[in-house]
Structure formats: structure tokens, C-alpha cells
N, C-alpha and C positions, 0 to 999 in steps of 0.2 A: 504495497499500499504506500501511496508517496505520499506528504504529508505537507500540508498544504501552507502557504507563510500568511495565508488572512485567517482573522476569526470571525464567529459569527458575529461577533458587535461592529467589527468593520464592513460586514456585507451588510446589516441594517442599517449603516451608516448609508454605503453603495445607495443601497433599496433605497433610502428615503430620499434622496437627492433628486431621483428619477419620479418621482408621486406626483400625480395630474401630469405626465409626459406623455407624448405617441411614443412606441417601444416597438422594438420588434422580436418577436418571443421566438426561440428555436427550442422544443424539448424533444429529447432523445426516450425515443418509445422503446427500445431494444432493439437488438437484433437487425442492427444498420436501417433501421425506422425513424425515422424525425417526421413530429408536425412543426409549421412554421406558418404562424398568423403577426398579424398587426393590429393593435388596441391602445389603449388608454393604461396606465400601472395606475388602477380608481384606488385603492386602501391598500394601507400598510401599519399592519395591526404586531402588537407582540410576536405570536408564532409564526405568523404565514404572510405573504401576500398576494394580492388577488389584480388580476387584469382584464379588463373589460377590454373585447375583442371587437374591431371595426364591425366584421361580418357577423350580421344578427343570427345566421341559419348556420354559426360556429357551434359544434356540438361537445367540443372536448374538453379539459378539465383547464379552467383557469385560476383556480388559486394554487400555492406554489408555498412550500415551507422554506426557507434561509439556506436548510441544510444541500437542498436542490439544488439550488443554485451554486454551494460553494463544491458541491461535489461536480461539479458542471452538468448535470441532467436535465438541466433551466439555464438559457442563455438569454440577455438581455443585451439590445443593442439601442439606443435611441437615437430615433430617426430626427432626419434635419426640420419637419415640421413642429418640432419643440412643443412648445405649453400649448394646452387646448386654448 
């Protein structure tokens, strides 16, 4: 197992800075499968964060824990659109 240089508290700070901004989300579903969508980082909570997709028909998971981000299962990238 590779030890990460960042902690959960640092991940919370990074994600809190992206709150209410447009983001691109890439989720690793396992076995070389990925789900990719864009949306708004709509909520930052003590144990998880939520993303509201722009596509109304998106049926995937939209709430993620900070450990999923830390481990690389979920990747967030702020889009150029910036704040809503």
C-alpha cells in the first residue's frame, strides 16, 4: 500500500474551497470502468460531500466520502465556468 502525503483534514480543506463551484467528476467503478460527469459541488459536510449533476437523467452516486477522494476513487477538477 502506498502511503499518501495528504491527510483527511487537508482533503476537507481542498474540497471546501471548491464548494458551490462547477466541477468535473471522474469515478472509478472498478474493472477499468469509469463514470464521468459535470455538476456543482453542492454540499460539504463533516463526513461527505455531494455533487449535483447538470444532467437531470444521471442515475449514479452523487455523494462521496473524503476517503474516496484521498484514495483516488473519485477525482474532482474545477471547470473554467467557475462559480455558479
